[in-house]
C-alpha positions in Angstrom: 13.3 -16.4 -3.5 12.4 -14.1 -5.9 15.4 -12.9 -6.6 15.9 -15.8 -9.0 12.3 -15.4 -10.2 13.9 -11.8 -11.6 17.2 -12.9 -12.9 15.2 -15.4 -14.8 12.9 -12.7 -16.5 15.3 -10.2 -16.9 17.8 -12.8 -18.8 14.5 -13.8 -20.6 14.4 -10.4 -22.2 18.0 -9.1 -23.0 19.1 -9.5 -26.5 22.4 -9.2 -27.6 21.8 -5.5 -28.2 21.8 -4.9 -25.1 25.1 -4.1 -23.2 26.7 -2.7 -20.5 28.5 0.3 -20.9 30.2 0.9 -17.3 29.1 0.0 -13.7 30.7 0.1 -10.1 30.1 -1.1 -6.4 30.0 1.5 -4.6 29.0 4.2 -1.8 25.2 5.0 -1.5 24.1 2.9 -4.4 26.3 0.1 -6.5 25.0 0.8 -10.3 25.1 -0.9 -13.7 24.5 1.9 -17.0 23.3 -0.4 -20.1 22.9 1.0 -23.6 20.8 -0.4 -26.6 19.5 0.9 -30.0 16.7 2.7 -27.8 19.7 4.5 -25.9 20.5 4.2 -22.1 19.4 3.3 -18.8 20.9 3.6 -15.4 19.6 0.7 -13.1 21.1 0.9 -9.0 20.8 -1.0 -6.4 21.4 0.2 -2.1 24.5 -0.8 -1.2 24.4 -2.5 2.2 27.6 -1.9 3.8 26.4 -3.8 7.1 25.5 -6.8 5.4 29.9 -7.1 3.4 31.0 -10.2 4.8 34.0 -10.6 2.6 35.5 -8.0 0.0 35.3 -10.7 -2.8 33.9 -11.2 -6.3 33.7 -14.4 -8.7 32.5 -12.5 -11.2 36.2 -12.7 -14.0 34.5 -10.6 -17.1 31.9 -7.9 -16.6 28.9 -8.5 -18.7 24.8 -8.2 -18.6 24.5 -11.9 -18.5 27.0 -12.4 -15.8 26.0 -9.7 -13.5 22.3 -10.8 -13.6 23.2 -14.4 -12.9 24.3 -13.4 -9.5 21.7 -11.8 -8.2 20.7 -14.5 -6.4 23.8 -15.3 -5.3 24.5 -15.3 -1.6 27.4 -13.1 -2.1 26.2 -9.5 -1.3 28.7 -7.7 -3.6 27.4 -9.7 -6.1 23.8 -9.6 -5.2 24.1 -5.8 -5.5 25.4 -5.7 -8.9 23.3 -8.5 -10.0 20.1 -6.0 -9.2 21.4 -2.9 -10.0 21.8 -4.6 -13.7 18.1 -5.7 -13.6 17.3 -2.5 -12.4 19.4 -1.3 -15.3 17.0 -3.8 -17.6 14.1 -2.8 -16.2 14.7 1.1 -16.9 15.2 0.2 -20.9 12.3 -1.5 -20.7 9.7 0.3 -18.7 6.5 2.0 -20.8 6.1 5.0 -18.3 3.0 6.0 -19.9 0.5 5.3 -16.9 3.2 6.5 -14.3 2.0 8.9 -11.7 4.7 11.1 -10.9 4.3 11.5 -7.3 5.9 10.8 -4.0 5.1 7.8 -2.6 3.4 9.0 0.6 0.3 10.4 -1.8 -0.7 7.2 -2.8 -2.1 5.7 0.6 -5.8 7.2 1.3 -8.2 8.0 4.3 -9.1 4.5 3.9 -6.0 2.9 5.8 -5.6 3.3 9.2 -2.6 0.7 10.5 0.7 1.1 8.1 3.9 -0.6 8.2 7.4 1.0 7.0 9.9 -1.5 6.2 13.5 0.8 6.5 13.4 3.8 9.0 12.7 6.4 5.9 12.5 9.9 7.8 11.2 11.7 4.8 8.7 9.2 4.7 7.9 8.3 8.1 7.8 12.0 8.6 5.1 12.3 5.5 2.8 9.4 6.8 2.2 10.7 10.2 1.1 13.9 8.8 -1.7 12.2 7.6 -2.4 10.7 10.8 -1.6 7.0 10.1 -0.8 4.5 12.8 2.9 3.5 12.0 4.8 0.7 13.0 8.5 2.0 11.9 10.9 -1.3 11.2 14.4 -0.8 10.8 17.7 -3.6 10.8 20.4 -1.4 11.2 20.7 -0.1 14.4 22.2 2.9 13.6 19.1 4.1 12.1 17.3 3.9 14.9 15.3 5.9 17.0 13.3 6.1 19.6 10.1 5.4 17.8 11.8 2.2 15.6 11.4 -1.2 16.4 13.6 -3.9 15.6 12.8 -6.1 11.9 12.3 -8.9 14.5 8.8 -7.4 15.1 7.9 -7.7 11.9 7.0 -11.4 11.3 4.7 -10.4 14.4 2.8 -7.5 13.9 2.2 -7.3 9.8 -0.7 -9.3 9.4 -2.1 -6.3 11.4 -1.7 -4.0 9.0 -3.7 -2.4 6.2 -0.4 -1.1 4.0 3.0 -1.9 3.8 5.6 1.0 2.5 8.9 -0.7 2.1 13.0 0.2 1.3 13.2 -2.3 -2.1 16.7 -2.8 -0.2 14.5 -5.1 0.7 15.0 -7.1 -2.3 18.6 -7.1 -1.4 18.6 -8.1 2.1 16.7 -10.7 0.7 13.5 -10.6 3.2 10.7 -9.3 0.4 9.4 -13.0 0.0 8.4 -13.3 4.0 7.5 -9.4 3.9 5.3 -10.2 1.4 4.0 -13.5 3.0 3.3 -12.0 6.5 1.6 -8.9 5.3 -0.9 -11.3 3.1 -3.9 -8.9 4.5 -2.3 -5.6 3.4 -4.2 -4.2 1.0 -1.7 -1.7 -0.6 2.2 -2.8 -0.8 4.6 -0.7 -1.7 8.0 -0.7 -3.2 9.7 2.3 -2.4 13.4 3.8 -2.9 16.0 4.0 -6.4 16.4 0.2 -5.6 12.4 -0.5 -6.7 13.6 0.5 -10.2 12.6 -3.1 -11.2 10.1 -3.9 -14.7 6.3 -4.1 -12.7 6.0 -7.2 -14.8 8.4 -9.0 -13.0 6.6 -8.1 -9.7 2.8 -9.4 -11.4 1.6 -12.4 -8.8 3.4 -11.9 -5.9 1.4 -9.2 -3.8 3.8 -6.2 -4.5 0.8 -3.7 -5.4 3.1 -0.6 -6.4 6.5 0.6 -6.9 7.5 4.1 -6.2 10.7 4.8 -7.5 13.0 7.2 -9.7 13.6 7.5 -13.8 16.9 9.0 -14.2 16.5 11.6 -16.9 19.7 12.7 -16.7 22.7 9.8 -17.6 26.0 11.4 -17.3 25.0 14.1 -14.4 23.7 11.3 -12.4 26.3 8.6 -12.5 28.8 11.5 -11.9 27.3 12.1 -8.9 27.2 8.6 -7.9 31.0 8.5 -8.3 31.0 11.7 -6.3 28.9 10.0 -3.3 26.0 11.9 -3.6 23.1 10.7 -3.2 20.8 14.2 -3.3 23.0 15.2 -6.7 21.7 11.5 -8.2 18.5 12.5 -6.6 18.5 15.8 -8.6 18.7 14.1 -11.7 15.8 11.7 -11.2 12.2 12.1 -11.4 9.9 10.2 -9.0 6.7 7.4 -10.4 4.9 5.0 -9.2 3.7 2.4 -11.2 0.6 -0.2 -10.5 1.5 -3.3 -10.5 
């Protein structure tokens, strides 16, 4: 499981000067705020309420290492806090010098024909349709289906046919990223997108992921306030979209 590898790499990266300042498991995002000599960094992970089977947590003493150790837990609450912590560490260390400050849909060019979108993300789906791509839009949550959405059970069948994959980074949280990469080996582009994709690009080398498109929080205090208020738009207003090549 790739989350196990991310966990190992993140644990090797952190030092005693990097500590958790604040955290929360909540909607729409679970988040962890860290601080070190270079300042603060905020990591988020999409909360998937439909995945929650029980409300418990084995973490007794909140700390950066304790959160990260649970990144590959079978408990979705622990896993969400773990990935948010990994993303916070990643955001602290990422070098944005090579980042393109563009929207994810701008990455795909005219050489691409068939595109799989993992997770029904209306702005991305709309943007790709306007560009004329043949789309397969997969979604696990029936509440997010529309007439052109396919069940995620069809990913195994159809992914080998596509030229590019645009995957919601929540596939890391629900444990499907490994399968998606395996089935989409013929794709020239595999893009992880969304705030949950704040992971350090170096963690993804050799996996088959070619790009990450996520959000760098530029106003940490305002972003946390908006997250505490359950406001995604307010959080995104305090962030800046970027694309990084692996």
